[in-house]
ZAMAR-155933 format. One record per residue (C-alpha): residue number from 1; residue in three letters; x, y, z. Coordinates in steps of 0.2 Angstrom, whole numbers, padded with zeros to 4 digits. Last residue first. Example, Ala and Ser with C-alpha at 12.3 -4.5 7.8 and 13.67 -1.06 7.14 Angstrom:
BEGIN
{2 SER {0068 -0005 0036}} {1 ALA {0062 -0022 0039}} 
This chain:
BEGIN
{618 UNK {-0152 -0098 0106}} {617 UNK {-0133 -0099 0102}} {616 UNK {-0130 -0094 0083}} {615 UNK {-0127 -0109 0072}} {614 UNK {-0109 -0114 0068}} {613 UNK {-0099 -0113 0052}} {612 UNK {-0105 -0095 0050}} {611 UNK {-0116 -0087 0036}} {610 UNK {-0117 -0068 0038}} {609 UNK {-0133 -0060 0041}} {608 UNK {-0141 -0051 0026}} {607 UNK {-0141 -0033 0023}} {606 UNK {-0133 -0035 0006}} {605 UNK {-0118 -0023 0007}} {604 UNK {-0114 -0021 0026}} {603 UNK {-0118 -0040 0029}} {602 UNK {-0127 -0041 0045}} {601 UNK {-0118 -0047 0060}} {600 UNK {-0120 -0065 0066}} {599 UNK {-0129 -0067 0083}} {598 UNK {-0116 -0070 0096}} {597 UNK {-0113 -0086 0107}} {596 UNK {-0107 -0098 0093}} {595 UNK {-0095 -0085 0086}} {594 UNK {-0085 -0086 0101}} {593 UNK {-0084 -0070 0112}} {592 UNK {-0070 -0057 0110}} {591 UNK {-0075 -0046 0095}} {590 UNK {-0094 -0047 0097}} {589 UNK {-0093 -0044 0116}} {588 UNK {-0083 -0029 0112}} {587 UNK {-0096 -0022 0100}} {586 UNK {-0110 -0024 0113}} {585 UNK {-0100 -0015 0126}} {584 UNK {-0095 -0001 0114}} {583 UNK {-0113 0002 0108}} {582 UNK {-0116 0018 0117}} {581 UNK {-0100 0026 0109}} {580 UNK {-0088 0033 0122}} {579 UNK {-0090 0052 0121}} {578 UNK {-0090 0055 0140}} {577 UNK {-0071 0049 0140}} {576 UNK {-0066 0065 0130}} {575 UNK {-0050 0070 0140}} {574 UNK {-0046 0051 0142}} {573 UNK {-0049 0048 0123}} {572 UNK {-0037 0063 0119}} {571 UNK {-0023 0056 0129}} {570 UNK {-0025 0038 0123}} {569 UNK {-0025 0042 0104}} {568 UNK {-0012 0056 0106}} {567 UNK {0000 0045 0116}} {566 UNK {-0003 0030 0105}} {565 UNK {0001 0040 0089}} {564 UNK {0016 0048 0097}} {563 UNK {0023 0031 0102}} {562 UNK {0021 0025 0084}} {561 UNK {0029 0041 0076}} {560 UNK {0045 0041 0087}} {559 UNK {0052 0024 0084}} {558 UNK {0042 0022 0068}} {557 UNK {0051 0036 0058}} {556 UNK {0065 0026 0050}} {555 UNK {0070 0036 0035}} {554 UNK {0066 0053 0044}} {553 UNK {0074 0050 0060}} {552 UNK {0090 0042 0052}} {551 UNK {0092 0055 0039}} {550 UNK {0090 0069 0052}} {549 UNK {0102 0060 0065}} {548 UNK {0117 0059 0053}} {547 UNK {0115 0061 0034}} {546 UNK {0101 0068 0023}} {545 UNK {0098 0064 0005}} {544 UNK {0088 0078 -0004}} {543 UNK {0069 0077 -0002}} {542 UNK {0057 0068 -0013}} {541 UNK {0057 0051 -0005}} {540 UNK {0063 0054 0013}} {539 UNK {0053 0071 0014}} {538 UNK {0037 0062 0008}} {537 UNK {0040 0048 0020}} {536 UNK {0043 0059 0035}} {535 UNK {0027 0068 0032}} {534 UNK {0018 0052 0030}} {533 UNK {0024 0046 0047}} {532 UNK {0019 0063 0055}} {531 UNK {0002 0062 0047}} {530 UNK {-0001 0044 0052}} {529 UNK {0004 0047 0070}} {528 UNK {-0005 0064 0073}} {527 UNK {-0020 0062 0062}} {526 UNK {-0023 0044 0066}} {525 UNK {-0021 0047 0084}} {524 UNK {-0032 0062 0085}} {523 UNK {-0046 0053 0075}} {522 UNK {-0045 0038 0087}} {521 UNK {-0046 0050 0102}} {520 UNK {-0060 0060 0095}} {519 UNK {-0070 0044 0091}} {518 UNK {-0067 0037 0109}} {517 UNK {-0056 0023 0115}} {516 UNK {-0061 0019 0133}} {515 UNK {-0066 0000 0131}} {514 UNK {-0048 -0005 0127}} {513 UNK {-0044 -0021 0118}} {512 UNK {-0051 -0021 0101}} {511 UNK {-0051 -0003 0097}} {510 UNK {-0035 0000 0106}} {509 UNK {-0026 -0013 0096}} {508 UNK {-0034 -0009 0080}} {507 UNK {-0033 0010 0080}} {506 UNK {-0015 0010 0088}} {505 UNK {-0010 -0002 0073}} {504 UNK {-0019 0007 0060}} {503 UNK {-0010 0024 0061}} {502 UNK {0008 0024 0066}} {501 UNK {0011 0005 0062}} {500 UNK {0003 0008 0045}} {499 UNK {0014 0023 0041}} {498 UNK {0029 0014 0047}} {497 UNK {0025 -0001 0036}} {496 UNK {0024 0010 0021}} {495 UNK {0041 0017 0025}} {494 UNK {0047 -0001 0027}} {493 UNK {0041 -0004 0009}} {492 UNK {0050 0011 0002}} {491 UNK {0067 0004 0010}} {490 UNK {0064 -0014 0004}} {489 UNK {0061 -0008 -0014}} {488 UNK {0077 0002 -0015}} {487 UNK {0073 0019 -0022}} {486 UNK {0068 0025 -0040}} {485 UNK {0064 0043 -0042}} {484 UNK {0045 0047 -0043}} {483 UNK {0037 0051 -0059}} {482 UNK {0035 0034 -0068}} {481 UNK {0029 0026 -0051}} {480 UNK {0017 0040 -0048}} {479 UNK {0008 0036 -0065}} {478 UNK {0006 0018 -0060}} {477 UNK {0001 0022 -0042}} {476 UNK {-0014 0032 -0050}} {475 UNK {-0019 0018 -0062}} {474 UNK {-0022 0003 -0051}} {473 UNK {-0034 0011 -0038}} {472 UNK {-0043 0020 -0052}} {471 UNK {-0046 0004 -0062}} {470 UNK {-0051 -0005 -0046}} {469 UNK {-0063 0009 -0041}} {468 UNK {-0072 0006 -0058}} {467 UNK {-0073 -0012 -0053}} {466 UNK {-0081 -0007 -0037}} {465 UNK {-0094 0003 -0046}} {464 UNK {-0098 -0012 -0057}} {463 UNK {-0100 -0023 -0041}} {462 UNK {-0112 -0010 -0034}} {461 UNK {-0122 -0010 -0050}} {460 UNK {-0123 -0029 -0050}} {459 UNK {-0129 -0029 -0032}} {458 UNK {-0142 -0016 -0035}} {457 UNK {-0149 -0026 -0050}} {456 UNK {-0150 -0042 -0039}} {455 UNK {-0158 -0031 -0025}} {454 UNK {-0171 -0025 -0037}} {453 UNK {-0172 -0007 -0042}} {452 UNK {-0186 0004 -0037}} {451 UNK {-0196 0010 -0051}} {450 UNK {-0189 0026 -0060}} {449 UNK {-0192 0044 -0055}} {448 UNK {-0174 0048 -0053}} {447 UNK {-0172 0036 -0039}} {446 UNK {-0188 0029 -0031}} {445 UNK {-0192 0039 -0015}} {444 UNK {-0187 0056 -0011}} {443 UNK {-0189 0070 -0023}} {442 UNK {-0173 0080 -0028}} {441 UNK {-0170 0098 -0028}} {440 UNK {-0180 0101 -0012}} {439 UNK {-0165 0106 -0002}} {438 UNK {-0166 0091 0010}} {437 UNK {-0168 0080 -0005}} {436 UNK {-0152 0087 -0013}} {435 UNK {-0142 0084 0003}} {434 UNK {-0148 0066 0004}} {433 UNK {-0142 0063 -0014}} {432 UNK {-0125 0071 -0010}} {431 UNK {-0124 0060 0005}} {430 UNK {-0128 0044 -0004}} {429 UNK {-0116 0048 -0018}} {428 UNK {-0102 0052 -0005}} {427 UNK {-0106 0035 0004}} {426 UNK {-0105 0026 -0013}} {425 UNK {-0089 0033 -0017}} {424 UNK {-0082 0029 0000}} {423 UNK {-0087 0011 -0002}} {422 UNK {-0079 0009 -0019}} {421 UNK {-0063 0018 -0014}} {420 UNK {-0062 0006 0001}} {419 UNK {-0064 -0009 -0009}} {418 UNK {-0053 -0003 -0023}} {417 UNK {-0039 0000 -0010}} {416 UNK {-0041 -0018 -0005}} {415 UNK {-0042 -0025 -0022}} {414 UNK {-0027 -0014 -0028}} {413 UNK {-0016 -0020 -0013}} {412 UNK {-0019 -0038 -0016}} {411 UNK {-0017 -0037 -0035}} {410 UNK {-0001 -0027 -0033}} {409 UNK {0006 -0040 -0021}} {408 UNK {0002 -0054 -0033}} {407 UNK {0008 -0046 -0049}} {406 UNK {0025 -0039 -0042}} {405 UNK {0029 -0055 -0034}} {404 UNK {0024 -0065 -0049}} {403 UNK {0036 -0055 -0060}} {402 UNK {0050 -0059 -0048}} {401 UNK {0045 -0078 -0049}} {400 UNK {0045 -0078 -0068}} {399 UNK {0062 -0069 -0068}} {398 UNK {0069 -0081 -0056}} {397 UNK {0063 -0096 -0068}} {396 UNK {0071 -0087 -0083}} {395 UNK {0087 -0085 -0074}} {394 UNK {0087 -0103 -0069}} {393 UNK {0085 -0107 -0087}} {392 UNK {0099 -0095 -0093}} {391 UNK {0111 -0102 -0079}} {390 UNK {0107 -0120 -0085}} {389 UNK {0110 -0115 -0103}} {388 UNK {0127 -0108 -0100}} {387 UNK {0132 -0098 -0084}} {386 UNK {0132 -0103 -0066}} {385 UNK {0139 -0088 -0057}} {384 UNK {0135 -0073 -0068}} {383 UNK {0120 -0080 -0078}} {382 UNK {0112 -0087 -0062}} {381 UNK {0117 -0071 -0051}} {380 UNK {0109 -0058 -0062}} {379 UNK {0091 -0058 -0057}} {378 UNK {0094 -0060 -0038}} {377 UNK {0107 -0046 -0039}} {376 UNK {0094 -0034 -0048}} {375 UNK {0089 -0026 -0031}} {374 UNK {0107 -0019 -0030}} {373 UNK {0103 -0006 -0044}} {372 UNK {0114 0008 -0037}} {371 UNK {0125 0008 -0052}} {370 UNK {0142 0006 -0042}} {369 UNK {0135 -0006 -0029}} {368 UNK {0128 -0016 -0043}} {367 UNK {0146 -0019 -0049}} {366 UNK {0148 -0030 -0035}} {365 UNK {0139 -0044 -0044}} {364 UNK {0149 -0060 -0040}} {363 UNK {0155 -0058 -0022}} {362 UNK {0143 -0047 -0014}} {361 UNK {0129 -0055 -0025}} {360 UNK {0133 -0072 -0016}} {359 UNK {0129 -0064 0001}} {358 UNK {0113 -0056 -0006}} {357 UNK {0107 -0071 -0014}} {356 UNK {0110 -0081 0002}} {355 UNK {0100 -0067 0012}} {354 UNK {0085 -0070 0000}} {353 UNK {0083 -0088 0004}} {352 UNK {0079 -0091 0023}} {351 UNK {0065 -0079 0021}} {350 UNK {0054 -0091 0011}} {349 UNK {0053 -0105 0023}} {348 UNK {0049 -0093 0038}} {347 UNK {0036 -0085 0027}} {346 UNK {0027 -0101 0024}} {345 UNK {0028 -0107 0043}} {344 UNK {0021 -0090 0049}} {343 UNK {0007 -0090 0037}} {342 UNK {0001 -0107 0043}} {341 UNK {-0001 -0100 0061}} {340 UNK {-0010 -0085 0054}} {339 UNK {-0022 -0096 0044}} {338 UNK {-0026 -0106 0059}} {337 UNK {-0030 -0090 0069}} {336 UNK {-0042 -0084 0055}} {335 UNK {-0050 -0101 0055}} {334 UNK {-0054 -0100 0073}} {333 UNK {-0061 -0083 0071}} {332 UNK {-0074 -0088 0057}} {331 UNK {-0076 -0092 0039}} {330 UNK {-0060 -0084 0033}} {329 UNK {-0061 -0070 0020}} {328 UNK {-0061 -0056 0033}} {327 UNK {-0044 -0061 0038}} {326 UNK {-0037 -0057 0021}} {325 UNK {-0044 -0039 0022}} {324 UNK {-0030 -0035 0035}} {323 UNK {-0016 -0041 0024}} {322 UNK {-0020 -0030 0009}} {321 UNK {-0024 -0015 0021}} {320 UNK {-0007 -0016 0030}} {319 UNK {-0011 -0012 0048}} {318 UNK {-0007 -0028 0057}} {317 UNK {0010 -0029 0048}} {316 UNK {0014 -0012 0054}} {315 UNK {0016 -0017 0072}} {314 UNK {0031 -0029 0070}} {313 UNK {0038 -0022 0054}} {312 UNK {0038 -0004 0060}} {311 UNK {0044 -0008 0078}} {310 UNK {0058 -0019 0070}} {309 UNK {0064 -0005 0059}} {308 UNK {0064 0007 0073}} {307 UNK {0074 -0005 0084}} {306 UNK {0087 -0007 0070}} {305 UNK {0088 0011 0065}} {304 UNK {0090 0017 0083}} {303 UNK {0104 0004 0086}} {302 UNK {0112 0008 0069}} {301 UNK {0115 0027 0072}} {300 UNK {0124 0029 0055}} {299 UNK {0124 0013 0044}} {298 UNK {0132 -0004 0043}} {297 UNK {0138 -0007 0060}} {296 UNK {0124 -0014 0071}} {295 UNK {0126 -0032 0064}} {294 UNK {0143 -0039 0059}} {293 UNK {0147 -0047 0042}} {292 UNK {0148 -0031 0032}} {291 UNK {0158 -0022 0045}} {290 UNK {0172 -0035 0044}} {289 UNK {0170 -0036 0025}} {288 UNK {0173 -0018 0022}} {287 UNK {0158 -0007 0019}} {286 UNK {0157 0005 0005}} {285 UNK {0150 0022 0009}} {284 UNK {0134 0027 0001}} {283 UNK {0132 0046 -0002}} {282 UNK {0137 0045 -0020}} {281 UNK {0136 0028 -0028}} {280 UNK {0151 0017 -0024}} {279 UNK {0166 0014 -0034}} {278 UNK {0171 -0005 -0034}} {277 UNK {0189 -0007 -0029}} {276 UNK {0201 -0014 -0042}} {275 UNK {0207 -0033 -0041}} {274 UNK {0203 -0037 -0059}} {273 UNK {0203 -0022 -0070}} {272 UNK {0187 -0011 -0073}} {271 UNK {0179 -0009 -0090}} {270 UNK {0166 0005 -0091}} {269 UNK {0151 0005 -0102}} {268 UNK {0140 0021 -0104}} {267 UNK {0121 0019 -0108}} {266 UNK {0116 0034 -0096}} {265 UNK {0130 0045 -0092}} {264 UNK {0144 0042 -0079}} {263 UNK {0147 0057 -0067}} {262 UNK {0163 0056 -0056}} {261 UNK {0166 0061 -0038}} {260 UNK {0183 0060 -0029}} {259 UNK {0199 0050 -0031}} {258 UNK {0205 0050 -0049}} {257 UNK {0198 0039 -0063}} {256 UNK {0212 0036 -0075}} {255 UNK {0205 0035 -0093}} {254 UNK {0208 0023 -0108}} {253 UNK {0196 0028 -0122}} {252 UNK {0185 0015 -0131}} {251 UNK {0174 0030 -0137}} {250 UNK {0172 0044 -0125}} {249 UNK {0159 0058 -0124}} {248 UNK {0164 0070 -0111}} {247 UNK {0152 0077 -0097}} {246 UNK {0161 0068 -0083}} {245 UNK {0161 0052 -0092}} {244 UNK {0149 0049 -0106}} {243 UNK {0150 0033 -0117}} {242 UNK {0163 0020 -0120}} {241 UNK {0176 0020 -0106}} {240 UNK {0191 0010 -0102}} {239 UNK {0198 0011 -0084}} {238 UNK {0213 0015 -0074}} {237 UNK {0210 0016 -0056}} {236 UNK {0213 0029 -0042}} {235 UNK {0207 0023 -0025}} {234 UNK {0192 0031 -0016}} {233 UNK {0181 0034 -0031}} {232 UNK {0164 0041 -0028}} {231 UNK {0150 0039 -0041}} {230 UNK {0136 0049 -0049}} {229 UNK {0124 0039 -0060}} {228 UNK {0115 0041 -0076}} {227 UNK {0104 0026 -0079}} {226 UNK {0108 0010 -0088}} {225 UNK {0126 0010 -0083}} {224 UNK {0134 -0006 -0091}} {223 UNK {0149 -0011 -0080}} {222 UNK {0162 -0022 -0089}} {221 UNK {0172 -0033 -0077}} {220 UNK {0190 -0039 -0077}} {219 UNK {0190 -0052 -0062}} {218 UNK {0186 -0052 -0044}} {217 UNK {0180 -0034 -0044}} {216 UNK {0182 -0027 -0026}} {215 UNK {0171 -0024 -0012}} {214 UNK {0180 -0014 0002}} {213 UNK {0195 -0022 0011}} {212 UNK {0200 -0028 0028}} {211 UNK {0188 -0044 0030}} {210 UNK {0189 -0049 0012}} {209 UNK {0172 -0056 0006}} {208 UNK {0171 -0075 0005}} {207 UNK {0176 -0088 -0008}} {206 UNK {0169 -0105 -0008}} {205 UNK {0183 -0113 -0019}} {204 UNK {0174 -0110 -0036}} {203 UNK {0166 -0127 -0035}} {202 UNK {0158 -0122 -0019}} {201 UNK {0151 -0106 -0026}} {200 UNK {0144 -0117 -0041}} {199 UNK {0135 -0129 -0029}} {198 UNK {0128 -0114 -0019}} {197 UNK {0121 -0106 -0035}} {196 UNK {0114 -0123 -0041}} {195 UNK {0104 -0125 -0025}} {194 UNK {0099 -0107 -0025}} {193 UNK {0091 -0109 -0042}} {192 UNK {0078 -0121 -0035}} {191 UNK {0073 -0112 -0019}} {190 UNK {0071 -0094 -0027}} {189 UNK {0059 -0098 -0041}} {188 UNK {0051 -0112 -0031}} {187 UNK {0046 -0100 -0017}} {186 UNK {0040 -0088 -0029}} {185 UNK {0029 -0100 -0039}} {184 UNK {0022 -0107 -0023}} {183 UNK {0017 -0090 -0018}} {182 UNK {0010 -0086 -0035}} {181 UNK {-0003 -0100 -0035}} {180 UNK {-0010 -0094 -0019}} {179 UNK {-0010 -0076 -0025}} {178 UNK {-0020 -0080 -0041}} {177 UNK {-0033 -0090 -0033}} {176 UNK {-0036 -0077 -0019}} {175 UNK {-0036 -0063 -0032}} {174 UNK {-0050 -0071 -0042}} {173 UNK {-0061 -0072 -0026}} {172 UNK {-0056 -0055 -0020}} {171 UNK {-0062 -0046 -0035}} {170 UNK {-0069 -0056 -0050}} {169 UNK {-0064 -0049 -0067}} {168 UNK {-0060 -0031 -0062}} {167 UNK {-0046 -0037 -0050}} {166 UNK {-0037 -0048 -0061}} {165 UNK {-0039 -0038 -0077}} {164 UNK {-0034 -0022 -0068}} {163 UNK {-0019 -0032 -0061}} {162 UNK {-0013 -0037 -0078}} {161 UNK {-0014 -0020 -0085}} {160 UNK {-0005 -0012 -0070}} {159 UNK {0009 -0025 -0071}} {158 UNK {0011 -0022 -0090}} {157 UNK {0012 -0003 -0087}} {156 UNK {0023 -0004 -0072}} {155 UNK {0036 -0015 -0082}} {154 UNK {0035 -0004 -0098}} {153 UNK {0040 0012 -0090}} {152 UNK {0058 0008 -0087}} {151 UNK {0062 0006 -0105}} {150 UNK {0066 -0012 -0111}} {149 UNK {0084 -0018 -0110}} {148 UNK {0076 -0036 -0109}} {147 UNK {0083 -0044 -0093}} {146 UNK {0088 -0029 -0083}} {145 UNK {0075 -0017 -0090}} {144 UNK {0061 -0029 -0087}} {143 UNK {0066 -0032 -0069}} {142 UNK {0069 -0013 -0066}} {141 UNK {0052 -0009 -0073}} {140 UNK {0044 -0023 -0062}} {139 UNK {0053 -0016 -0047}} {138 UNK {0046 0001 -0050}} {137 UNK {0029 -0006 -0050}} {136 UNK {0031 -0016 -0034}} {135 UNK {0041 -0001 -0026}} {134 UNK {0026 0011 -0029}} {133 UNK {0012 -0001 -0023}} {132 UNK {0016 0001 -0005}} {131 UNK {0014 0020 -0006}} {130 UNK {-0002 0017 -0015}} {129 UNK {-0009 0006 -0002}} {128 UNK {-0003 0017 0012}} {127 UNK {-0012 0032 0004}} {126 UNK {-0028 0023 0001}} {125 UNK {-0029 0015 0018}} {124 UNK {-0025 0032 0026}} {123 UNK {-0039 0041 0017}} {122 UNK {-0051 0027 0022}} {121 UNK {-0046 0028 0040}} {120 UNK {-0050 0047 0039}} {119 UNK {-0067 0043 0031}} {118 UNK {-0071 0030 0045}} {117 UNK {-0065 0041 0059}} {116 UNK {-0077 0055 0053}} {115 UNK {-0092 0043 0050}} {114 UNK {-0091 0039 0069}} {113 UNK {-0099 0024 0077}} {112 UNK {-0083 0020 0086}} {111 UNK {-0082 0001 0083}} {110 UNK {-0093 -0001 0068}} {109 UNK {-0086 0014 0060}} {108 UNK {-0068 0009 0063}} {107 UNK {-0071 -0009 0057}} {106 UNK {-0079 -0003 0041}} {105 UNK {-0064 0009 0038}} {104 UNK {-0052 -0006 0041}} {103 UNK {-0062 -0016 0027}} {102 UNK {-0075 -0029 0025}} {101 UNK {-0082 -0029 0043}} {100 UNK {-0089 -0044 0052}} {99 UNK {-0081 -0039 0068}} {98 UNK {-0078 -0058 0071}} {97 UNK {-0063 -0058 0059}} {96 UNK {-0055 -0043 0068}} {95 UNK {-0057 -0052 0085}} {94 UNK {-0048 -0068 0077}} {93 UNK {-0033 -0060 0069}} {92 UNK {-0029 -0045 0081}} {91 UNK {-0020 -0049 0097}} {90 UNK {-0010 -0065 0097}} {89 UNK {-0010 -0069 0079}} {88 UNK {-0006 -0052 0073}} {87 UNK {0008 -0050 0085}} {86 UNK {0015 -0067 0079}} {85 UNK {0012 -0061 0061}} {84 UNK {0024 -0046 0064}} {83 UNK {0037 -0059 0067}} {82 UNK {0039 -0063 0049}} {81 UNK {0042 -0046 0042}} {80 UNK {0052 -0042 0057}} {79 UNK {0064 -0056 0055}} {78 UNK {0065 -0054 0036}} {77 UNK {0070 -0036 0038}} {76 UNK {0081 -0039 0053}} {75 UNK {0093 -0049 0041}} {74 UNK {0098 -0031 0034}} {73 UNK {0110 -0028 0048}} {72 UNK {0120 -0043 0042}} {71 UNK {0126 -0035 0026}} {70 UNK {0124 -0017 0021}} {69 UNK {0125 -0018 0002}} {68 UNK {0123 -0036 -0003}} {67 UNK {0111 -0038 0011}} {66 UNK {0101 -0023 0005}} {65 UNK {0100 -0031 -0013}} {64 UNK {0095 -0048 -0006}} {63 UNK {0081 -0040 0005}} {62 UNK {0075 -0030 -0010}} {61 UNK {0072 -0043 -0024}} {60 UNK {0060 -0056 -0018}} {59 UNK {0056 -0048 -0001}} {58 UNK {0054 -0030 -0006}} {57 UNK {0047 -0035 -0023}} {56 UNK {0032 -0042 -0013}} {55 UNK {0030 -0057 -0001}} {54 UNK {0014 -0051 0007}} {53 UNK {0003 -0055 -0008}} {52 UNK {0008 -0073 -0011}} {51 UNK {0011 -0077 0007}} {50 UNK {-0007 -0070 0011}} {49 UNK {-0013 -0081 -0004}} {48 UNK {-0004 -0096 0003}} {47 UNK {-0012 -0093 0020}} {46 UNK {-0029 -0091 0013}} {45 UNK {-0027 -0108 0004}} {44 UNK {-0021 -0116 0020}} {43 UNK {-0035 -0108 0031}} {42 UNK {-0049 -0112 0019}} {41 UNK {-0058 -0097 0010}} {40 UNK {-0077 -0096 0012}} {39 UNK {-0080 -0078 0018}} {38 UNK {-0090 -0075 0002}} {37 UNK {-0073 -0071 -0007}} {36 UNK {-0071 -0056 0004}} {35 UNK {-0074 -0040 -0006}} {34 UNK {-0079 -0045 -0023}} {33 UNK {-0087 -0061 -0018}} {32 UNK {-0097 -0052 -0005}} {31 UNK {-0103 -0040 -0018}} {30 UNK {-0110 -0054 -0029}} {29 UNK {-0104 -0059 -0046}} {28 UNK {-0088 -0068 -0042}} {27 UNK {-0094 -0086 -0046}} {26 UNK {-0088 -0087 -0064}} {25 UNK {-0074 -0075 -0062}} {24 UNK {-0063 -0085 -0051}} {23 UNK {-0058 -0096 -0065}} {22 UNK {-0056 -0081 -0077}} {21 UNK {-0044 -0074 -0064}} {20 UNK {-0034 -0090 -0063}} {19 UNK {-0033 -0089 -0082}} {18 UNK {-0027 -0071 -0082}} {17 UNK {-0013 -0075 -0069}} {16 UNK {-0007 -0090 -0079}} {15 UNK {-0006 -0079 -0094}} {14 UNK {0004 -0066 -0085}} {13 UNK {0016 -0079 -0078}} {12 UNK {0018 -0086 -0095}} {11 UNK {0021 -0070 -0103}} {10 UNK {0034 -0065 -0091}} {9 UNK {0043 -0081 -0093}} {8 UNK {0042 -0080 -0112}} {7 UNK {0048 -0062 -0112}} {6 UNK {0063 -0067 -0101}} {5 UNK {0067 -0081 -0113}} {4 UNK {0066 -0070 -0128}} {3 UNK {0077 -0057 -0120}} {2 UNK {0092 -0068 -0117}} {1 UNK {0097 -0076 -0101}} 
């Protein structure tokens, strides 16, 4: 695939996204439109939108890259990502919708009547959202670098710009249309090429990785190193090098790479003979075919890593801010359940496909194990395996789908983070104003000596503030993505799941199902569980690579951080049981009783009661 086709695909997806944003702009003028699309999204459209934002770079590119590297163990990613919605369906979806809140901090304040818990929840929402955004933006940079040789910073800048337009134009209403469209684009972008890839694989004799040898080059292969890399060579091999090797600049020089470490500079090209072993990036041992095809054998301490991964994905799904806000857009609790049921089918259909790309990448793009850019396997397979005009067209389709993955997930995360930031900015402004009034530096009443603003004008001002928050929510992770070292997308996303599972999962489950939760208990659980998970994330991303138990415990923290969060939340609540909020019983009735039996809750922004599909019981 040439650069022109790749640019055309990316441009087409970006223009389509902008058009859907404009379509959502016309009615998107009220606060409820910006936050929750006026709570009028049908279950099928909402499910498609959830699939669009949930199937991120980790799903579209990352799972295939991990399967290429580690094999059968990585199938747990797709299982956990999908099964998490079963937990969401059984315990959270309908009660959360009945709460009438806009965001997780809204729910925390309504349930626990505590401003402190609200602010702590808001901080964790922002941190989790930004952590989840990092791999989306870095994946965009990798995609553009792979298909057009553009600098790595171009992808994050383009995605951030388009996301700002989408979010600022119409908020959740615009994002819903965009994401529903992008789910079906992503599914098509993987499903259609995989048919041609399997046909080409069969025509090639249906080869399979050797059971007793590490990955090998099946034919003479030129490896282009886009970023400097340090590799380990287990078997000496004679290669031809153009560029920097171990500090020497070579020009078509024949060199014998001995056993041990070697550093290959950025932009270098290395020709490997057919049948030679693929060097692997430092710290990543290559798996032989027998280990690659069997579960619980790919990494150190595989049992711990597997169960920690499953715990993070099963419980983390319900705590992801861009997933939770989707259930507030349903008309009622029954629609929220139907939405979750449809999501399970849509995700199941999608996750069948990435492992196929990973297995084929093991055979036809093994050089990615050397460069460390295994996420690019999905992008390169059509030209490597099919070739010709058909391969170029299939590659263009996959590029469009990959860019849709970045845009849809980034849009959902940005609008959810923007909603929280916008609300907290307003709370801070209100508290500052109240403090000035108490100190006599500001006169209470009409603001700044002007006539009191009309509700319509107040709504416009709030939407303006939310749009400003959207710009901030998108800009910060864009800058972070350019400064943080690139890691496999699925690995970083699992860390975000672990943070959500260690903070919001206990808050939601206990807040919905346990009367004894107190504000002090909730704050303790969020600080202990969320803080421990965030600490592990920081050490994993910015710290040196760790082996053995330290590496396993820090890279997969959910197995210990989630129980720690529940223990802190329950234990502290039991010690502070006298602090149970007085409105707990009333709130629990709202969460669990059918909508027809409960008076609709007032909209936090407008003061008006929500519209429901059924009239309240009289």
